[in-house]
C-alpha positions as CSV (number, residue, x, y, z in Angstrom):
1,X,8.3,-27.4,13.2
2,X,8.4,-27.8,9.4
3,X,11.9,-26.3,9.4
4,X,13.0,-28.7,12.1
5,X,11.6,-31.7,10.2
6,X,13.4,-30.6,7.1
7,X,16.6,-30.3,9.0
8,X,16.1,-33.9,10.3
9,X,15.5,-35.1,6.8
10,X,18.7,-33.4,5.7
11,X,20.7,-34.9,8.5
12,X,19.5,-38.4,7.5
13,X,20.0,-38.0,3.7
14,X,23.7,-38.8,3.5
15,X,23.3,-42.3,2.1
16,X,20.7,-41.3,-0.5
17,X,21.5,-40.7,-4.2
18,X,23.1,-37.4,-5.0
19,X,19.9,-36.1,-6.6
20,X,17.7,-37.0,-3.6
21,X,20.2,-35.7,-1.1
22,X,20.4,-32.3,-3.0
23,X,16.6,-32.1,-3.2
24,X,16.2,-32.6,0.5
25,X,18.9,-30.1,1.3
26,X,17.3,-27.6,-1.1
27,X,14.0,-28.0,0.7
28,X,15.7,-27.5,4.1
29,X,17.5,-24.4,2.9
30,X,14.2,-23.1,1.4
31,X,12.3,-23.7,4.7
32,X,15.1,-21.9,6.5
33,X,14.7,-18.9,4.2
34,X,18.3,-19.4,3.0
35,X,17.2,-18.7,-0.6
36,X,20.6,-18.1,-2.0
37,X,21.7,-21.6,-1.0
38,X,18.4,-23.1,-2.1
39,X,18.7,-21.5,-5.5
40,X,22.2,-22.7,-6.0
41,X,21.2,-26.3,-5.1
42,X,18.1,-26.3,-7.4
43,X,20.2,-24.8,-10.2
44,X,22.5,-27.8,-9.9
45,X,19.6,-30.2,-10.0
46,X,18.1,-28.5,-13.0
47,X,21.4,-28.5,-14.8
48,X,22.0,-32.2,-14.0
49,X,18.4,-33.2,-15.1
50,X,17.4,-30.6,-17.7
51,X,14.5,-32.7,-19.0
52,X,12.8,-32.9,-15.6
53,X,10.6,-29.9,-15.0
54,X,10.1,-30.4,-11.3
55,X,13.6,-29.3,-10.5
56,X,13.2,-26.1,-12.6
57,X,9.9,-25.4,-10.9
58,X,11.6,-25.7,-7.5
59,X,14.2,-23.3,-8.7
60,X,11.7,-20.8,-10.0
61,X,9.8,-20.9,-6.7
62,X,12.9,-20.2,-4.7
63,X,13.8,-17.3,-7.0
64,X,10.4,-15.8,-6.6
65,X,10.6,-16.1,-2.8
66,X,13.9,-14.3,-3.0
67,X,12.3,-11.6,-5.2
68,X,14.6,-12.6,-8.1
69,X,11.6,-12.2,-10.4
70,X,13.6,-11.6,-13.6
71,X,15.8,-14.7,-12.9
72,X,12.6,-16.7,-12.4
73,X,11.4,-15.5,-15.8
74,X,14.6,-16.8,-17.4
75,X,14.2,-20.1,-15.6
76,X,10.6,-20.3,-17.0
77,X,11.8,-19.4,-20.5
78,X,14.3,-22.2,-20.4
79,X,11.6,-24.6,-19.4
80,X,9.6,-23.6,-22.5
81,X,12.5,-25.0,-24.6
82,X,11.8,-28.6,-23.2
83,X,10.5,-31.2,-25.6
84,X,6.8,-32.1,-25.6
85,X,4.9,-32.9,-23.5
86,X,7.1,-31.4,-20.7
87,X,7.0,-27.9,-22.1
88,X,3.2,-28.0,-22.2
89,X,3.0,-28.6,-18.4
90,X,0.4,-26.1,-17.1
91,X,2.5,-25.6,-14.0
92,X,5.0,-23.7,-16.1
93,X,2.3,-21.2,-17.0
94,X,1.2,-21.0,-13.4
95,X,4.7,-20.3,-12.3
96,X,5.0,-17.4,-14.8
97,X,1.7,-16.1,-13.5
98,X,3.3,-16.0,-10.0
99,X,6.2,-14.2,-11.5
100,X,3.8,-11.6,-12.9
101,X,2.5,-11.1,-9.3
102,X,6.0,-10.3,-8.1
103,X,6.6,-7.9,-11.0
104,X,3.3,-6.2,-10.5
105,X,2.5,-7.1,-14.1
106,X,-1.1,-8.2,-13.6
107,X,-1.7,-8.5,-17.4
108,X,1.1,-11.1,-17.5
109,X,-0.4,-13.0,-14.5
110,X,-3.9,-13.0,-16.2
111,X,-2.5,-14.2,-19.5
112,X,-0.4,-17.0,-18.1
113,X,-3.2,-18.1,-15.7
114,X,-5.6,-18.3,-18.6
115,X,-3.1,-20.4,-20.6
116,X,-2.7,-22.7,-17.6
117,X,-6.4,-23.1,-17.3
118,X,-6.8,-24.1,-20.9
119,X,-4.1,-26.8,-20.6
120,X,-5.3,-28.0,-17.2
121,X,-8.9,-28.4,-18.6
122,X,-7.6,-30.3,-21.6
123,X,-5.6,-32.6,-19.3
124,X,-8.6,-33.1,-16.9
125,X,-6.6,-31.8,-13.9
126,X,-9.3,-30.3,-11.7
127,X,-6.8,-29.1,-9.0
128,X,-4.6,-27.3,-11.5
129,X,-7.6,-25.8,-13.1
130,X,-8.7,-24.5,-9.7
131,X,-5.3,-22.9,-9.1
132,X,-5.4,-21.3,-12.5
133,X,-8.9,-19.9,-12.0
134,X,-7.8,-18.4,-8.7
135,X,-4.8,-16.7,-10.3
136,X,-7.0,-15.4,-13.2
137,X,-9.5,-14.0,-10.8
138,X,-6.9,-12.4,-8.6
139,X,-5.2,-10.7,-11.6
140,X,-8.5,-9.5,-13.0
141,X,-9.4,-8.0,-9.6
142,X,-6.2,-6.1,-9.7
143,X,-6.9,-5.0,-13.2
144,X,-10.3,-3.7,-12.2
145,X,-12.5,-6.2,-14.0
146,X,-14.5,-7.1,-10.9
147,X,-17.4,-8.9,-12.4
148,X,-15.2,-11.4,-14.4
149,X,-12.9,-11.8,-11.4
150,X,-15.9,-12.6,-9.2
151,X,-17.1,-15.4,-11.5
152,X,-13.6,-17.0,-11.9
153,X,-13.0,-16.9,-8.1
154,X,-16.4,-18.5,-7.4
155,X,-15.5,-21.3,-9.9
156,X,-12.1,-21.8,-8.3
157,X,-13.7,-22.1,-4.8
158,X,-16.2,-24.7,-6.1
159,X,-13.4,-26.6,-7.8
160,X,-11.2,-26.7,-4.7
161,X,-14.2,-27.7,-2.6
162,X,-15.0,-30.5,-5.0
163,X,-11.4,-31.6,-4.9
164,X,-11.5,-32.0,-1.1
165,X,-9.2,-29.1,-0.4
166,X,-10.9,-26.9,2.2
167,X,-7.8,-24.8,2.9
168,X,-7.4,-23.7,-0.7
169,X,-11.2,-23.2,-0.9
170,X,-10.9,-20.8,2.1
171,X,-8.0,-19.0,0.5
172,X,-10.1,-18.3,-2.6
173,X,-12.9,-17.0,-0.3
174,X,-10.2,-14.6,1.1
175,X,-9.6,-13.4,-2.4
176,X,-13.4,-12.9,-2.8
177,X,-13.3,-10.9,0.4
178,X,-10.5,-8.8,-1.1
179,X,-12.6,-8.2,-4.2
180,X,-15.6,-7.1,-2.1
181,X,-13.3,-4.8,-0.2
182,X,-11.9,-3.2,-3.4
183,X,-15.4,-2.6,-4.6
184,X,-15.9,-0.4,-1.5
185,X,-18.4,-2.8,0.2
186,X,-16.8,-2.7,3.6
187,X,-19.7,-4.4,5.5
188,X,-19.8,-7.2,2.8
189,X,-16.0,-7.6,3.1
190,X,-16.2,-7.8,6.9
191,X,-18.9,-10.6,6.6
192,X,-16.8,-12.6,4.2
193,X,-13.6,-12.2,6.2
194,X,-15.4,-13.4,9.3
195,X,-16.4,-16.5,7.4
196,X,-12.9,-17.0,6.1
197,X,-11.6,-16.7,9.7
198,X,-13.9,-19.5,10.8
199,X,-12.9,-21.7,7.9
200,X,-9.2,-21.2,8.5
201,X,-9.7,-21.9,12.2
202,X,-11.6,-25.1,11.3
203,X,-8.7,-26.4,9.2
204,X,-6.2,-25.4,11.9
205,X,-4.2,-23.1,9.6
206,X,-3.1,-20.6,12.3
207,X,-0.9,-18.5,9.9
208,X,-4.0,-18.1,7.7
209,X,-6.0,-17.2,10.7
210,X,-3.6,-14.3,11.3
211,X,-4.0,-13.2,7.7
212,X,-7.8,-13.1,8.1
213,X,-7.5,-11.1,11.3
214,X,-5.3,-8.7,9.5
215,X,-7.9,-8.2,6.8
216,X,-10.6,-7.6,9.4
217,X,-8.3,-5.1,11.0
218,X,-8.0,-3.3,7.6
219,X,-11.8,-3.2,7.2
220,X,-12.3,-1.8,10.7
221,X,-9.6,0.8,10.1
222,X,-11.1,2.0,6.8
223,X,-14.6,2.1,8.4
224,X,-13.2,4.5,11.0
225,X,-13.2,2.0,13.8
226,X,-9.6,2.4,14.6
227,X,-9.7,0.9,18.1
228,X,-11.4,-2.2,16.7
229,X,-8.9,-2.4,13.9
230,X,-6.0,-2.2,16.3
231,X,-7.5,-5.1,18.4
232,X,-7.7,-7.3,15.3
233,X,-4.2,-6.5,14.2
234,X,-2.8,-7.0,17.7
235,X,-4.5,-10.4,17.8
236,X,-3.0,-11.3,14.4
237,X,0.4,-10.4,15.8
238,X,-0.2,-12.5,18.9
239,X,-1.1,-15.6,16.8
240,X,1.9,-15.3,14.6
241,X,4.2,-14.9,17.6
242,X,2.6,-17.9,19.2
243,X,3.3,-20.2,16.3
244,X,6.7,-18.7,15.5
245,X,5.6,-17.3,12.2
246,X,7.1,-14.1,10.7
247,X,5.5,-10.9,12.2
248,X,6.8,-8.3,9.7
249,X,3.4,-8.1,8.0
250,X,1.5,-7.7,11.3
251,X,3.9,-5.0,12.5
252,X,3.6,-3.1,9.2
253,X,-0.2,-3.2,9.3
254,X,-0.3,-2.2,12.9
255,X,2.0,0.7,12.1
256,X,-0.5,2.0,9.6
257,X,-3.3,2.0,12.3
258,X,-1.1,3.7,14.8
259,X,-0.2,6.4,12.3
260,X,-3.9,6.9,11.5
261,X,-4.6,7.2,15.3
262,X,-2.0,9.9,15.5
263,X,0.7,8.0,17.4
264,X,3.6,8.7,15.1
265,X,6.4,7.6,17.4
266,X,4.9,4.1,17.9
267,X,4.1,3.9,14.2
268,X,7.7,4.7,13.2
269,X,9.0,2.1,15.7
270,X,6.6,-0.6,14.4
271,X,7.5,0.2,10.8
272,X,11.2,-0.1,11.5
273,X,10.7,-3.5,13.1
274,X,8.6,-4.6,10.2
275,X,11.2,-3.5,7.6
276,X,13.9,-5.3,9.6
277,X,11.8,-8.5,9.5
278,X,11.2,-8.3,5.8
279,X,14.9,-7.6,5.3
280,X,16.0,-10.6,7.2
281,X,13.6,-12.8,5.2
282,X,14.9,-11.3,1.9
283,X,11.4,-10.0,1.0
284,X,12.5,-6.8,-0.9
285,X,9.1,-5.8,-2.2
286,X,7.4,-5.8,1.2
287,X,10.5,-4.3,2.9
288,X,10.3,-1.5,0.3
289,X,6.6,-0.7,0.9
290,X,7.2,-0.6,4.6
291,X,10.0,1.9,4.0
292,X,7.6,4.0,2.0
293,X,5.1,3.9,4.9
294,X,7.9,4.8,7.3
295,X,8.9,7.7,5.0
296,X,5.3,9.0,5.2
297,X,5.4,8.9,9.0
298,X,8.8,10.6,9.1
299,X,7.5,13.3,6.8
300,X,4.6,14.0,9.2
301,X,7.1,14.2,12.1
302,X,9.2,16.7,10.2
303,X,12.2,14.5,9.5
304,X,12.3,15.3,5.8
305,X,15.8,14.1,5.0
306,X,15.2,10.7,6.6
307,X,11.9,10.4,4.8
308,X,13.6,11.2,1.5
309,X,16.4,8.6,2.1
310,X,13.8,5.9,2.9
311,X,11.9,6.6,-0.3
312,X,14.9,6.6,-2.5
313,X,16.0,3.2,-1.0
314,X,12.5,1.8,-1.5
315,X,12.4,3.0,-5.2
316,X,15.8,1.4,-5.9
317,X,14.6,-1.9,-4.3
318,X,11.3,-1.9,-6.2
319,X,13.0,-1.2,-9.5
320,X,15.4,-4.1,-8.9
321,X,12.5,-6.5,-8.2
322,X,10.3,-5.1,-11.0
323,X,7.4,-4.5,-8.6
324,X,5.4,-1.9,-10.5
325,X,2.4,-1.8,-8.2
326,X,4.3,-0.9,-5.1
327,X,6.6,1.4,-7.1
328,X,3.5,3.5,-7.5
329,X,3.2,4.0,-3.7
330,X,6.8,5.0,-3.5
331,X,6.5,7.5,-6.4
332,X,3.4,9.0,-4.6
333,X,5.4,9.6,-1.4
334,X,8.4,10.9,-3.2
335,X,6.1,13.5,-5.0
336,X,4.6,14.5,-1.7
337,X,8.1,15.1,-0.2
338,X,9.0,17.2,-3.3
339,X,5.9,19.2,-2.8
340,X,6.8,19.9,0.8
341,X,10.3,21.0,-0.3
342,X,8.6,23.4,-2.8
343,X,10.1,21.6,-5.8
344,X,6.7,21.8,-7.5
345,X,7.7,21.1,-11.1
346,X,9.6,18.0,-10.1
347,X,6.7,16.9,-7.8
348,X,4.3,17.3,-10.7
349,X,6.6,15.2,-12.9
350,X,6.9,12.4,-10.4
351,X,3.1,12.5,-9.6
352,X,2.3,12.2,-13.3
353,X,4.6,9.2,-13.5
354,X,2.7,7.7,-10.7
355,X,-0.7,8.3,-12.4
356,X,0.7,6.9,-15.7
357,X,1.9,3.8,-13.9
358,X,-1.5,3.3,-12.2
359,X,-3.3,3.6,-15.5
360,X,-0.8,1.2,-17.2
361,X,-1.5,-1.4,-14.5
362,X,-5.3,-0.8,-14.6
363,X,-5.0,0.1,-10.9
364,X,-8.3,2.0,-10.5
365,X,-8.2,1.5,-6.7
366,X,-5.2,3.7,-6.1
367,X,-5.4,6.0,-9.1
368,X,-7.7,8.6,-7.3
369,X,-5.2,9.0,-4.5
370,X,-2.5,9.9,-7.1
371,X,-4.9,12.3,-8.8
372,X,-5.6,13.9,-5.4
373,X,-1.9,14.6,-4.9
374,X,-1.7,16.1,-8.4
375,X,-4.6,18.4,-7.4
376,X,-2.7,19.5,-4.3
377,X,0.4,20.2,-6.4
378,X,-1.6,22.1,-9.0
379,X,-3.1,24.2,-6.2
380,X,0.3,25.3,-5.1
381,X,1.4,26.1,-8.7
382,X,-1.6,28.4,-9.0
383,X,-3.3,26.2,-11.5
384,X,-6.6,26.4,-9.7
385,X,-8.9,25.1,-12.5
386,X,-6.7,22.0,-12.9
387,X,-6.7,21.5,-9.1
388,X,-10.5,21.8,-9.0
389,X,-11.0,19.3,-11.8
390,X,-8.5,16.7,-10.3
391,X,-9.9,17.1,-6.8
392,X,-13.5,16.6,-8.0
393,X,-12.5,13.5,-9.8
394,X,-10.7,12.0,-6.8
395,X,-13.5,13.0,-4.4
396,X,-16.2,11.3,-6.5
397,X,-14.1,8.1,-6.7
398,X,-13.6,8.0,-3.0
399,X,-17.2,8.8,-2.3
400,X,-18.3,6.0,-4.6
401,X,-16.0,3.5,-2.8
402,X,-16.9,5.0,0.6
403,X,-13.3,5.7,1.5
404,X,-14.0,8.4,4.1
405,X,-10.5,9.6,5.0
406,X,-9.2,10.2,1.4
407,X,-12.6,11.6,0.5
408,X,-12.1,14.2,3.3
409,X,-8.7,15.2,1.9
410,X,-10.0,15.5,-1.6
411,X,-12.9,17.7,-0.6
412,X,-10.5,19.8,1.5
413,X,-8.3,20.3,-1.6
414,X,-11.4,21.1,-3.7
415,X,-12.5,23.7,-1.1
416,X,-9.2,25.4,-1.2
417,X,-9.2,25.5,-5.1
418,X,-12.7,26.9,-5.2
419,X,-11.9,29.6,-2.7
420,X,-8.9,30.7,-4.7
421,X,-11.2,31.0,-7.7
422,X,-13.5,33.3,-5.6
423,X,-16.3,30.7,-5.3
424,X,-16.9,31.1,-1.6
425,X,-20.3,29.3,-1.3
426,X,-19.2,26.2,-3.2
427,X,-15.9,26.3,-1.2
428,X,-17.9,26.3,2.0
429,X,-20.0,23.3,0.8
430,X,-16.8,21.4,-0.1
431,X,-15.3,22.1,3.3
432,X,-18.5,20.9,4.9
433,X,-18.2,17.6,2.9
434,X,-14.6,17.3,4.1
435,X,-15.7,17.7,7.7
436,X,-18.5,15.1,7.3
437,X,-16.1,12.6,5.6
438,X,-13.4,13.1,8.3
439,X,-16.0,12.4,11.0
440,X,-17.0,9.1,9.3
441,X,-13.4,8.0,9.0
442,X,-10.7,7.8,11.7
443,X,-7.5,9.0,10.1
444,X,-6.3,12.1,12.1
445,X,-4.6,13.7,9.1
446,X,-8.0,13.7,7.2
447,X,-9.4,15.8,10.1
448,X,-6.4,18.1,10.0
449,X,-7.0,18.7,6.3
450,X,-10.7,19.3,6.9
451,X,-10.0,21.7,9.7
452,X,-7.6,23.7,7.6
453,X,-10.2,24.0,4.8
454,X,-12.9,25.0,7.3
455,X,-10.7,27.7,8.9
456,X,-9.8,29.1,5.5
457,X,-13.4,29.3,4.4
458,X,-14.4,30.9,7.7
459,X,-11.7,33.5,7.3
460,X,-12.8,34.3,3.8
461,X,-16.3,34.8,5.0
462,X,-15.2,37.2,7.7
463,X,-15.7,34.8,10.6
464,X,-12.4,35.6,12.2
465,X,-13.2,34.2,15.7
466,X,-14.3,30.9,14.2
467,X,-11.3,30.6,12.0
468,X,-9.0,31.5,14.9
469,X,-10.7,28.9,17.2
470,X,-10.2,26.1,14.7
471,X,-6.6,27.0,13.9
472,X,-5.6,27.4,17.6
473,X,-7.1,24.0,18.4
474,X,-5.3,22.5,15.4
475,X,-2.0,24.1,16.5
476,X,-2.3,22.7,20.0
477,X,-3.1,19.2,18.9
478,X,-0.4,19.0,16.2
479,X,2.1,20.2,18.7
480,X,1.1,17.6,21.2
481,X,1.2,14.8,18.7
482,X,4.3,15.8,16.8
483,X,2.8,16.7,13.4
484,X,5.3,19.3,12.4
485,X,4.0,20.2,9.0
486,X,0.4,20.6,10.0
487,X,1.5,22.6,13.0
488,X,3.3,25.0,10.7
489,X,0.3,25.2,8.4
490,X,-1.8,26.2,11.5
491,X,0.7,28.9,12.3
492,X,0.6,30.2,8.8
493,X,-3.2,30.4,8.9
494,X,-3.1,32.3,12.2
495,X,-0.4,34.7,10.9
496,X,-2.5,35.5,7.8
497,X,-5.6,35.9,9.9
498,X,-3.8,38.4,12.1
499,X,-2.7,40.4,9.2
500,X,-6.1,40.5,7.7
501,X,-7.9,41.4,11.0
502,X,-5.8,44.5,11.8
503,X,-3.2,42.8,14.0
504,X,-0.3,43.6,11.6
505,X,2.5,43.6,14.2
506,X,1.5,40.3,15.7
507,X,0.9,38.8,12.3
508,X,4.3,39.8,10.9
509,X,6.1,38.6,14.0
510,X,4.4,35.2,13.8
511,X,5.1,34.8,10.1
512,X,8.7,35.8,10.4
513,X,9.2,33.1,13.1
514,X,7.3,30.6,11.0
515,X,9.4,31.4,7.9
516,X,12.6,30.8,9.8
517,X,11.3,27.6,11.5
518,X,9.9,26.1,8.3
519,X,13.1,27.0,6.4
520,X,15.3,25.3,9.0
521,X,13.1,22.1,9.1
522,X,13.0,21.8,5.3
523,X,9.3,22.8,4.8
524,X,10.3,25.1,2.0
525,X,6.8,25.4,0.5
526,X,5.4,26.8,3.8
527,X,8.5,29.1,4.2
528,X,7.8,30.6,0.7
529,X,4.1,31.0,1.5
530,X,5.1,32.9,4.7
531,X,7.4,35.1,2.8
532,X,4.7,35.8,0.2
533,X,2.3,36.8,3.0
534,X,4.9,39.2,4.5
535,X,5.7,40.8,1.1
536,X,2.0,41.2,0.4
537,X,1.6,43.1,3.7
538,X,4.7,45.3,3.1
539,X,3.4,46.3,-0.3
């Protein structure tokens, strides 16, 4: 409806001054997501009226929507050359804070939001001060300073409420819910998101209602309540479709739940639809992160070349936009693919880049996941002490944040490292922790990792029947669901078990088939491990 009204205004603007006509057309193009045209129009207005900051602010906004973050920074830098008092407008600092968001540079966002707050306070502008406090709090949350972020967000909520702006006040409460979520307090986050949902519904902001439903879906998913999470996300999708809003975000979030539930085909389809939606809207950052999620699904399905192509495309897009935070996710998946391809030195290099980037951004939320991947790589390189240390660090962080699925994977890796060091009893305890965490969570791959650890420990303890039972069950389920890599790992475990339990002929036959199959499908790490097991038997 807003787009239609903007079109009507444009159609009626022919007799207005050139400046007013262009401004109305720019707004129409912006509402229509034709950011290229909007940017061109706003540039003309800015050039015609260089001493009026409003036109430059419109230009920077359109550039940020188009993910032209560096161009927006140039526009902002030009605004800082204006004479006083125009160059001291706190809106310029707020705009640069938003550019920091797009670049994943949270320190820039915090610094510019702080500058905006000082100027807004000096001018007595309560609304601009509220906006600045909200951006400060959001940035500090991303930087891991939760206590200070909480105080600033609470102040922003009070300021918006006092200014008679319930919608913005609810938006800040959404930020507070995100902060609570990042602290690992899932029940607390759920309670806040429920309140946010009611406030958005009260204001009639249906698109915000869909966002709140998405957040509730994420909390339910992380709490292991996948069916509930799926219902929330399907409701968010329904709301956005009903109001004609973009659905790319909903489809991407839904794809993640479907993947966690083990429906890889549906997850891939939903990811592809999401990526297409973001592509059509020109949102490169979100398109890129959905391509990373799609790559992860394709890797699980055994489509390694397609997974690699999607990751490379995502990395290129994220480097263009300067989105460092999402670049970390892309580097993580690229390192995982390299590990699968047995390019361990390169995988370690990329994973270390990811860790360095997380530390640079102060991203303590996602750092443990990157450390866990480094542990898995170190394990395959034979650096068991390093693997043990990294896995312990990651497991502790996930346990503190109550992230069950990643906790299960970290303890599974720790179990494997301890076992290779000959520490059977500690390895058994770690495998038990992995099973416990996987049962609390809902991600099926976490259970697969825990099952592999449990089977390996059972085999080492001479419990051949138990190990075989777990591996056979894993092989059947992965085959049914299309998890190629985990299916191959189950076959490897069964082959090694047969060799060690006196069934040399059957074991060698299984491992030879596995080696050929893994080689053909690009799972070169598993192919090498099968060859190693065969050589060990021959010697």
